[in-house]
N, C-alpha and C positions, 0 to 999 in steps of 0.2 A: 504493500500500500504506500502510495506517495503521501508525504506529510509536509504541511506548510507551517511556518511560524508567522504569527501576526504580532507586530511590535506594538499593538494596541489591544486591550481587552475588548472582546466582542460581546454583543448581546446574545441572548438565547436564540433568537431567530436567526441572527447572523451565523452563529455556530452551526445551527442545523442546516443552513444553506450549504456549508462546506461539507459537513458530515454526510448529508444526503447525496452528495455528488461522489461519494466514495473516497474522499480524501481524509487523511488524518490531520489533526489540528492541535497546535499548542499556541496559546495566546497569553501575552503578558504586557504590561505597560512599561515602556522604556522612558517615558517622561511623565511628569506630574505638573500640577499648576498650583501656584501660590498667589493669593490675593494681595494686592498692595494697598496701603493706606493712601487715600487721595481725597481731595475735596473739589467739588464742582457745583455749579448752580443747580437749582432744583429742576429746571426745565431746559431741554436742548431741542432746538428746532430741527436741525439736520445732523444726524450722527452717522459715523462710519464705523462699521465693525468688520473684522476679518475672521472672527471665530465666535463660537458659542461661549467660550470662556469670557470674552470681553462683554458679551451681552449679560451673562449671569453676574459678573462683577459689578456692572453698572446698576442693574436692577436691585442688587442687594443694598446699594447705597440710597435707594429710593428716588433715583433720578428719573424724571419723566422724559420720554423720547417721543417727539411728535412725528418724526419722519426718519427712516433709516435707509442706508446704502450699505450693502454687505457683500461678503464673499461666501459662497457656498449655499447649497440647498438646505442643509441642516440649520445653518444660521438663520436663513430666511424663515424656515419653518418655526423655529423657536420664537423669533420676533413676532410673527403673526399670531402664534399661540398666546403671546402676552398682549395682544391687541395693538401692536405697533405697526403702522403703515410702512411697507417696504417699497420704495420707489425704484430701486435698482438692486438686482442680485446677479453677480457674475461669478464665473468659475475660478478666477484668481485675482490677485491684487493688480496685476498689470492691466487686465481687461476692465476691471472696475475703474481704475484711474483714467483710462482712455474714454470710457463711457461718461464719466463725470465731466471731463474736459470738453467733450462733444456736446453734452446736453444740459450741463448745469454750471456753465462757466462763471456766472455771476453769483453763485450761491456760496455761502459761508458754511463751514463744517466744523464739527468736533470729532476728531479721530481717536476713539477709545481703543487702545492697542496694548500689546505686550511690551514689557520693558525691553526685551531683546528682539523687537519686531524687525522684519526685513526692511530694506531701504527702498524696495521697488515702488510701492504705492506712494509713499511720501515724496519720493524724488520726482515722480510724474506730476504730482500736484504742485510742487515747487516750480518745476520747469514751465508749467502752464499758468503760473501765477494764480492758482486757486487759493483762496483764503481759508486757512484751517488752523485749528488749535489741536495740538497733540497731547493726549492725556494717557499716560501709562496706568493701567488698572490691574495688571497681573504680570507675573513672570513665569516663564517655563523653567521647570526644575528637571535636570537630567537625572534619570535613575537607571544607569547602565547595569546590565546583568551579563555575566559570562554564559554563553550558550555552549554546552558541551556536546549536545546531540547534533547530528547532521540532518538537514532538511532539504527537500527538493525545491522549495520556494520560500522566499521571505517577503512579507507584506509591509510596506512603509506608507505612513499617512501624513508625514510632515518632515520638513528639513531638520527640526529638532530631534525627531525620532531617529532619523538617519545618523545624525551626529552622535547621539547617545549609543546606538547600536555599535558603531565602529570604534567606540572608545575601548571596548574589550573583545571585539570579535572581528573576524574577516568574513568576506562573502565568497562562498564556494558554490553557490547555486543561483538560480534565476530569481531576480527581484521583480516585484510588482509595486507600482506606486500610484498615488491618488491623483497626481497632477504634475504639471510642468515644473513648478517650483520645487517640489520634492525630487523630481527627476534631476534637476540641476544640482541638487546636493548629492545625489547618488553618482553623478558623473565623475565626481572626484575619486570614486572608489571602483567603479565598474561601468562597463557599457552593456552588460548582460541584464537588461531590464525591459519591462513593458509598462507603458503608461495607460491607465484606464481612460476610456473615451469620455466618460462623464465623471467628474470629481465627487464621488461618494464612496463610502465604505463598501456598500453593497456591490458597486461596480468594480471595485478592486477585487472583491471576492469572485465575482462572475468572470472577470478577466483571467484570474488564476485558474479557475475551474475549466474554462474553455481551453486554456493553454495546455493543461495536462490531458484533457480529453483528446486533443488533436495529436498527441504524441504516439 
């Protein structure tokens, strides 16, 4: 039986998707999240989020968001569940930045981000002279683990997860990643990877399943 390692813990439904396809699965978190202490006004007209972590951190502070611009289907889903209007949802930071500059050039934003956020989105906004305030609300904590077993595939869901994995491990199998940003991090270590066509956890799983079915 071919077995895959997920560098992120999966839900019961996600685990069953893999197991029902006849693959073995080991899953564990290679990163964690820690909330930061921050202060901001009670209401924000236009907020930018690049993860669910940012949304949860802001809502825990009781900040009201009138309108949101975000990265990822899961982030959009969470925002809408909380009754927040989502004007734009894109697959990655680069695409979101370009969409904002094309359609909301004169709008001011508050970007609620990770302390160690990537430069891609803010650089685009700065280059296009978009007015925004950056507020770090959480930080990503690396939780590397030594993997002693051999796997046929490794699943990655963020650049931080890639970095944490390679602190103690090497890659001797095919990798699968959630999007282009994660792929860019993987390129430093291997060219033996496949990017999911749609950036979601389920699509990474389906990509891996289809890859091994075709062998």
